[in-house]
C-alpha positions as CSV (number, residue, x, y, z in Angstrom):
1,M,-64.6,-35.9,5.8
2,E,-64.7,-37.5,9.0
3,I,-61.8,-37.4,11.4
4,T,-61.8,-39.9,14.3
5,N,-59.1,-40.4,17.2
6,T,-57.6,-43.8,17.7
7,N,-56.7,-44.9,20.9
8,Q,-55.4,-48.2,20.4
9,E,-52.0,-49.2,21.1
10,P,-49.7,-50.2,18.3
11,Q,-50.0,-53.5,16.5
12,N,-47.0,-56.0,16.7
13,N,-46.6,-59.6,16.8
14,T,-43.6,-59.6,18.8
15,E,-43.2,-60.8,22.5
16,E,-43.8,-58.5,25.7
17,K,-40.3,-58.0,26.3
18,G,-37.8,-55.5,24.1
19,G,-37.7,-52.0,23.6
20,I,-39.0,-50.0,20.5
21,S,-38.1,-50.0,17.2
22,S,-36.1,-46.9,16.0
23,I,-37.8,-47.6,12.2
24,T,-41.2,-48.5,13.0
25,G,-42.2,-47.0,16.7
26,L,-43.1,-50.6,17.4
27,K,-42.4,-52.8,20.5
28,C,-39.9,-55.4,19.1
29,E,-37.4,-58.2,20.3
30,N,-34.7,-57.5,18.4
31,Y,-35.0,-53.7,18.6
32,N,-31.0,-53.0,19.3
33,R,-30.2,-55.3,16.7
34,R,-28.6,-53.2,13.8
35,P,-30.9,-53.0,10.3
36,F,-29.7,-54.9,7.1
37,A,-30.7,-53.3,3.9
38,V,-30.9,-56.6,1.2
39,M,-31.5,-55.6,-2.3
40,L,-34.3,-57.3,-3.7
41,A,-35.9,-57.6,-7.6
42,S,-38.7,-55.5,-8.7
43,D,-39.1,-57.8,-12.1
44,S,-42.5,-59.7,-12.3
45,I,-40.8,-63.1,-13.0
46,A,-39.1,-62.6,-9.2
47,R,-42.7,-62.3,-7.7
48,P,-43.7,-63.1,-5.5
49,L,-40.4,-62.1,-3.2
50,S,-39.9,-63.8,-0.3
51,G,-39.6,-62.0,3.1
52,V,-40.9,-58.8,1.7
53,A,-43.8,-58.5,3.8
54,A,-41.3,-58.4,6.9
55,A,-39.7,-55.6,6.1
56,E,-39.8,-52.7,8.7
57,L,-38.7,-50.2,5.7
58,V,-38.5,-50.7,2.4
59,I,-37.2,-47.8,-0.4
60,E,-38.2,-48.3,-4.2
61,M,-36.5,-46.1,-7.0
62,P,-36.2,-46.7,-10.7
63,V,-32.6,-48.4,-11.7
64,I,-33.2,-47.3,-15.5
65,T,-35.1,-43.9,-16.0
66,D,-38.6,-44.2,-16.3
67,G,-37.9,-47.6,-15.7
68,I,-37.8,-51.3,-14.1
69,T,-37.4,-50.4,-9.9
70,R,-35.3,-52.2,-7.3
71,L,-36.4,-52.5,-3.9
72,M,-34.1,-52.0,-0.9
73,A,-35.4,-53.6,2.5
74,V,-34.6,-52.8,5.8
75,Y,-35.0,-55.7,8.6
76,Q,-34.2,-55.0,11.9
77,C,-37.3,-56.6,13.9
78,E,-38.3,-59.6,12.3
79,S,-36.3,-62.6,10.9
80,P,-37.7,-64.2,7.7
81,E,-36.4,-67.5,7.1
82,E,-35.9,-66.5,3.3
83,I,-35.4,-63.3,1.7
84,G,-35.2,-62.8,-2.4
85,S,-35.0,-62.8,-4.8
86,V,-31.5,-60.9,-3.9
87,R,-30.5,-58.6,-6.8
88,S,-27.4,-56.2,-7.7
89,A,-26.2,-53.0,-5.4
90,R,-26.8,-49.6,-7.2
91,H,-25.0,-47.0,-6.0
92,D,-27.6,-44.9,-5.7
93,F,-29.0,-47.0,-2.7
94,I,-25.6,-46.5,-0.6
95,P,-26.1,-43.3,0.7
96,L,-29.7,-44.0,1.9
97,A,-28.5,-47.3,3.7
98,L,-25.5,-45.4,4.9
99,G,-28.3,-43.0,6.9
100,L,-30.2,-45.8,8.6
101,D,-26.7,-47.6,10.1
102,A,-27.6,-50.8,8.3
103,I,-25.9,-53.5,6.8
104,Y,-25.8,-53.8,3.1
105,A,-26.4,-57.0,1.3
106,H,-26.6,-57.4,-2.4
107,W,-25.7,-60.3,-5.4
108,G,-23.0,-58.1,-7.5
109,G,-23.6,-54.7,-7.9
110,S,-22.9,-51.9,-10.8
111,H,-19.0,-51.0,-11.3
112,F,-20.4,-47.5,-9.6
113,A,-21.8,-49.2,-6.4
114,L,-19.1,-51.7,-6.1
115,D,-15.9,-49.0,-6.8
116,K,-18.1,-47.7,-3.2
117,L,-18.0,-51.1,-1.8
118,D,-14.7,-52.2,-2.6
119,A,-13.5,-48.8,-0.7
120,G,-14.9,-50.1,2.5
121,I,-17.4,-46.9,2.9
122,I,-20.2,-49.4,4.3
123,N,-20.0,-53.0,6.0
124,N,-21.5,-54.9,3.0
125,L,-22.3,-58.6,2.1
126,D,-21.8,-59.5,-1.3
127,A,-23.2,-62.9,-2.9
128,L,-19.9,-62.6,-5.7
129,K,-17.7,-63.0,-2.6
130,D,-20.0,-65.0,0.5
131,P,-17.0,-66.7,1.9
132,Y,-19.8,-67.5,5.1
133,A,-22.5,-69.1,2.5
134,V,-24.8,-66.2,3.6
135,F,-26.5,-66.5,0.0
136,F,-27.6,-69.4,-2.3
137,R,-29.5,-70.1,-5.3
138,K,-33.0,-72.1,-5.4
139,S,-33.6,-74.9,-8.5
140,G,-36.5,-74.3,-10.7
141,I,-36.3,-70.4,-10.6
142,E,-34.7,-68.6,-13.7
143,A,-31.1,-66.7,-13.1
144,P,-30.4,-64.2,-12.0
145,H,-33.7,-64.2,-10.1
146,N,-32.6,-67.4,-7.8
147,G,-30.6,-65.7,-5.2
148,F,-32.1,-65.9,-1.6
149,T,-30.7,-65.3,1.8
150,S,-32.0,-65.4,5.3
151,M,-32.1,-63.0,8.5
152,D,-30.0,-66.1,10.6
153,R,-27.0,-66.2,7.4
154,L,-27.1,-62.5,7.4
155,V,-26.4,-62.2,11.0
156,N,-24.2,-64.8,11.2
157,A,-21.8,-63.5,8.3
158,A,-21.8,-60.3,10.1
159,Q,-20.8,-61.7,13.2
160,K,-17.4,-63.7,11.0
161,L,-16.9,-60.4,9.7
162,N,-16.8,-58.7,13.1
163,Y,-19.2,-56.1,11.9
164,R,-20.8,-54.1,14.8
165,L,-24.5,-55.5,15.4
166,Q,-25.7,-53.1,17.8
167,N,-28.0,-50.4,16.2
168,K,-26.8,-46.9,16.2
169,F,-29.6,-45.3,14.2
170,S,-31.1,-42.3,15.9
171,G,-34.8,-43.4,14.4
172,Y,-37.7,-41.6,13.3
173,S,-39.7,-39.5,15.4
174,H,-43.2,-40.9,16.0
175,L,-47.2,-40.1,16.8
176,D,-48.8,-41.0,19.5
177,N,-51.3,-43.7,19.9
178,A,-54.4,-41.2,19.9
179,S,-53.4,-39.7,16.5
180,A,-56.5,-39.1,14.4
181,K,-57.6,-40.6,10.9
182,I,-59.8,-40.7,8.0
183,Q,-62.7,-42.3,7.9
184,Q,-63.0,-43.2,4.2
185,N,-61.1,-45.6,2.4
186,G,-58.7,-44.1,-0.1
187,K,-56.3,-45.1,-3.5
188,L,-52.4,-43.9,-3.8
189,K,-51.6,-44.6,-7.4
190,I,-48.0,-44.4,-8.4
191,D,-47.0,-44.3,-12.0
192,Y,-44.2,-46.2,-12.3
193,A,-43.3,-48.3,-15.6
194,D,-45.1,-51.1,-13.8
195,P,-47.7,-49.4,-11.9
196,V,-48.2,-49.2,-7.6
197,Y,-51.0,-48.5,-6.0
198,Y,-51.7,-48.8,-2.3
199,N,-55.6,-49.5,-1.1
200,Y,-55.8,-47.4,2.1
201,D,-58.3,-49.3,4.8
202,F,-59.3,-47.0,7.0
203,Q,-60.6,-49.6,9.5
204,A,-57.4,-51.2,9.6
205,N,-55.4,-47.7,9.0
206,L,-53.7,-49.6,6.6
207,Y,-52.2,-49.1,3.1
208,E,-52.4,-52.4,1.2
209,R,-49.2,-52.7,-1.7
210,W,-50.5,-53.8,-5.3
211,R,-48.5,-54.4,-8.5
212,N,-49.4,-54.3,-11.7
213,N,-53.1,-54.9,-10.5
214,E,-52.0,-57.8,-8.6
215,R,-51.6,-57.8,-4.6
216,E,-48.0,-57.8,-3.9
217,I,-47.9,-60.8,-1.2
218,D,-45.1,-62.2,0.6
219,K,-44.2,-65.6,-0.9
220,N,-43.0,-67.2,2.5
221,N,-46.4,-67.0,4.0
222,G,-48.8,-65.3,1.6
223,N,-50.0,-62.3,3.7
224,Q,-50.5,-59.2,1.8
225,V,-47.9,-56.5,2.0
226,E,-49.1,-53.6,4.1
227,A,-47.5,-50.2,5.4
228,S,-48.6,-47.6,8.0
229,V,-47.0,-45.0,6.2
230,V,-46.0,-44.5,2.3
231,V,-43.7,-41.6,1.3
232,I,-43.4,-39.9,-2.0
233,M,-40.1,-38.7,-2.3
234,R,-39.4,-37.1,-5.7
235,A,-35.5,-36.9,-7.0
236,A,-34.4,-36.3,-10.5
237,S,-32.4,-39.2,-12.2
238,R,-30.4,-39.5,-15.3
239,M,-28.7,-42.2,-17.4
240,V,-24.8,-42.4,-17.1
241,E,-24.2,-45.2,-18.8
242,P,-27.2,-46.5,-20.9
243,P,-28.8,-48.8,-21.1
244,N,-28.4,-50.3,-17.8
245,Y,-27.4,-47.5,-15.1
246,N,-28.7,-44.4,-13.9
247,D,-27.7,-42.0,-11.1
248,V,-30.8,-40.6,-8.5
249,D,-30.4,-37.2,-7.0
250,V,-31.3,-39.0,-3.3
251,E,-28.6,-36.5,-1.3
252,G,-29.8,-32.7,-0.9
253,T,-33.4,-31.8,-0.4
254,G,-36.5,-32.7,-2.7
255,G,-40.3,-32.2,-2.4
256,A,-41.8,-35.0,-0.8
257,T,-45.5,-36.7,0.3
258,V,-46.1,-38.6,3.1
259,Y,-49.6,-40.3,3.4
260,Q,-50.6,-42.1,6.7
261,N,-53.8,-42.2,8.8
262,G,-55.8,-41.4,5.3
263,E,-54.2,-37.9,5.2
264,E,-51.9,-36.6,2.8
265,I,-49.3,-34.5,4.0
266,K,-47.2,-32.2,1.6
267,G,-43.6,-31.2,1.9
268,Y,-40.3,-31.9,1.0
269,W,-37.4,-34.4,2.2
270,E,-33.8,-33.8,3.0
271,K,-30.4,-36.0,3.1
272,K,-27.1,-34.0,4.1
273,G,-23.6,-34.5,2.6
274,T,-22.3,-36.9,0.3
275,Y,-22.1,-40.8,1.0
276,S,-22.8,-39.8,4.7
277,T,-24.4,-41.2,7.5
278,S,-27.0,-38.3,8.0
279,K,-30.5,-39.7,8.2
280,L,-32.9,-39.0,5.5
281,T,-35.8,-37.0,7.1
282,F,-39.1,-35.6,5.9
283,F,-40.9,-32.3,6.6
284,D,-43.9,-30.5,6.2
285,I,-44.3,-27.4,4.3
286,G,-43.9,-25.1,7.7
287,G,-40.5,-27.2,8.1
288,K,-41.4,-29.2,11.1
289,E,-40.1,-33.2,11.0
290,I,-43.0,-35.1,10.2
291,K,-43.6,-37.5,12.6
292,F,-45.0,-41.1,11.5
293,T,-47.2,-43.3,12.5
294,P,-46.0,-46.1,13.9
295,G,-45.7,-49.3,11.6
296,K,-43.8,-50.4,8.5
297,I,-43.0,-47.7,5.8
298,W,-42.7,-47.8,2.2
299,I,-40.5,-45.3,0.2
300,E,-41.0,-44.2,-2.9
301,I,-38.6,-42.6,-5.0
302,V,-40.2,-41.0,-8.4
303,E,-39.2,-38.1,-10.9
304,P,-40.4,-34.7,-10.0
305,Y,-42.7,-34.8,-12.8
306,Q,-44.3,-38.3,-12.3
307,Q,-47.8,-38.6,-11.9
308,I,-49.3,-39.6,-8.3
309,I,-53.0,-39.4,-7.9
310,W,-54.6,-39.8,-4.4
311,E,-58.5,-40.7,-4.2
312,L,-60.4,-40.7,-1.1
313,Y,-63.8,-42.6,-1.5
């Protein structure tokens, strides 16, 4: 197993002006914009998703134990012209959005989630209320998978609702540009009901996402969905209202493994409080916060018993 230093500047598509994103650690023009966390479908009928490759951070978790997953795509730097299909809120995602200082966007939700949102726990944009035309439906797509939005619409509505738009997320720690990477390709397999795997390309130092043996692409531009960091976060779940709703332990602590630079870093995650603004943080087995490779992040929440396979080749 050969490891080499990478002395290149982090890759980005932004202009020279701007600052550093608190999420990706890359330079971007909108670095100071408060993140928007948008609920997206994971159903095969909704693929390919629009705007998914543009998200700086995506969190995926089952909304039915051992069943279908849903995505929370977080946007700070990039401004996709179309995002969707937008789906309903789930209460398990709300603490994670709070920890990112995000504005939460969704199309209705479970009554567990709506009870929290209606109480004002987080700034949110709900398509079922939608006073400023944030969301729209597209013809030719089966409901409920035909709901969409855009970053311009999200920002416009947040301004009119007098939501704060300046970012206060403390951010993640990042490695410097000379961090080492393994000189081997790899594959990370996640045993979801609809299996996911990531192909690690060591030359690009990126993890290419696949679902159900098909490339995950962005409908807006056909781009492959890629990440610099993939995190496996283990959290137990249970059905609270069969057959539609479960409850995932996303607060507290649990096992975690971080995949970056072709390496597997075992450790644990921690999120303090209950529906608090504390950051979801990842530590190595020695208790030191893991610094991320600069770039986009995917967090995959799985059961403690769920099979994960990492292979180098």
